[in-house]
N, C-alpha and C positions, 0 to 999 in steps of 0.2 A: 512563494514561501521558501525560506532557507533554514535548514535545520543544522545547528552547529553543536549540539550537545554531544559529549563523548561518553560512550558506554559500550559494554560488551553485548554481543547479540549472536543469535543462532540463525544461520541461513537454512531455513526449513523447507525443503522441496516437497515435503509431504503435507504441508499446511496451506490451505487456500488463503488464509488471512494473515495479517501481521499484528504483532503485539509489541507496542512501543509505549510503555508507561511514561517515559520521560517527556515525550513530545506530543501525545495525542491531545492534551488540553490546549496546547499552543495552536495546533492545527484547527481544533474546534473553535477556539476564540477567533482566529483569523477568518474563519468561514461563517461566523455567526451561528455555529451549531449549538444545539441544545441536547443535553443528556436525556435519553429516554430510558427510564427505569425498566419498562417492560422488555425492551429490546436489548438492554444492557450495552448500549453504544450511543454515540452521538448521531443526531440526524441533522440534515441540512435541506434547504429548499432545492427545487429542481434546477435552478440556474447553475448550481455547482457541477452537476453532471455534464452540462454542456459548455462549461467554462474552458478556457484555454490555459488556465493556471496550472503551474507545475509545483512539485515538491522536489527540492534538490537535497539529496543525501550526500554529505561530505564525509568521505572516509579519510582518517588522518594520514595513512600511509598509502593511499591509493587515489583513484580518480573520483570525481563527483558523478553520481548517477542521478539523472533527472527523470522523474516520472510524472505523468499527468495526474492531477487530482482525481480525474474521472476513473482512473484505474483502481481507486480505493473507495468507490461509492457504488452502491447497488440500490435499486428500488426497494422499498420496504417489503414488497411482495416477493422479490427475488431472494432477499436476505432471510426473512422469517415469516413465511406465509401463514404458518400455524399460530403465530403469536399475536398478530395484529391484522386488522383488515387492510386491504390495499389502499394506499393513499398515493395517487399519481403525482402529487406535488411534494412528497416527502421521500428523501433518500437517506440511507443508512451508511455511515462510514464503516469500512472493513478494517480499520485500525482500532485495536482495543487496548485497554489499560494493561492487562496481563499481570497485575499485582506484583510488579517488580521484575517480571520475567520478560526479556526482550527477544523477539524473533521476527524475521522477515519471511513472509510466506509468498505464495505464487503471485499475489498482487504486486509485490515489489520485484520478485525474481524475473518476471516476464519482461522487465525493462533492463535487464543486465545479462551479461555473459559471465558464467562462473567456471573456473578451472580448479578442480580438486587435485592436489598433488599428495597422494597417499604416502609416498616415500618420505617426503619432507614435512608432512603434516601441516600443509599450508593451503590456503584458498586464495586464488586470484579472482579479482572482480573488475569488470569494465562495463561501461554502458553498452547496451545493445544498439546496433545500428540498423534501423529499419529502412528498407528500400521500398519504393512503390511497386516496382515490377516483381512479380512472383518468379522465383527460380524453380518452382515445381513444374515438371513437364510430364504429360501423359506418355506412357510407354506402350 
């Protein structure tokens, strides 16, 4: 999936989920998702959690950040255990409409490296580079 709409958004390190009203319907259509009124988000079958599909976010003056679709999907039980019984074959998207408000939460930010320059009031963004070998060592 490639997202090419242009809009302003907030990079919200305090939010678990993302709010992208311009693109969520396109993502849901691509994944055969259906809107669940009770959950207030789109749901998809379990195959999407295991899929190797990606969403590519193209920034006009910066790099493309690619994230796995699975980073934006939780089981219904993980997402809203109190609202609906657990359905092992149904997953909920963690991208919401936001009613015109656009922000990227931890589900996106975990796939990128952000640099906040408070003197120049700018934010730099680049894709995160994941390596298989852990750099963490016991001391």
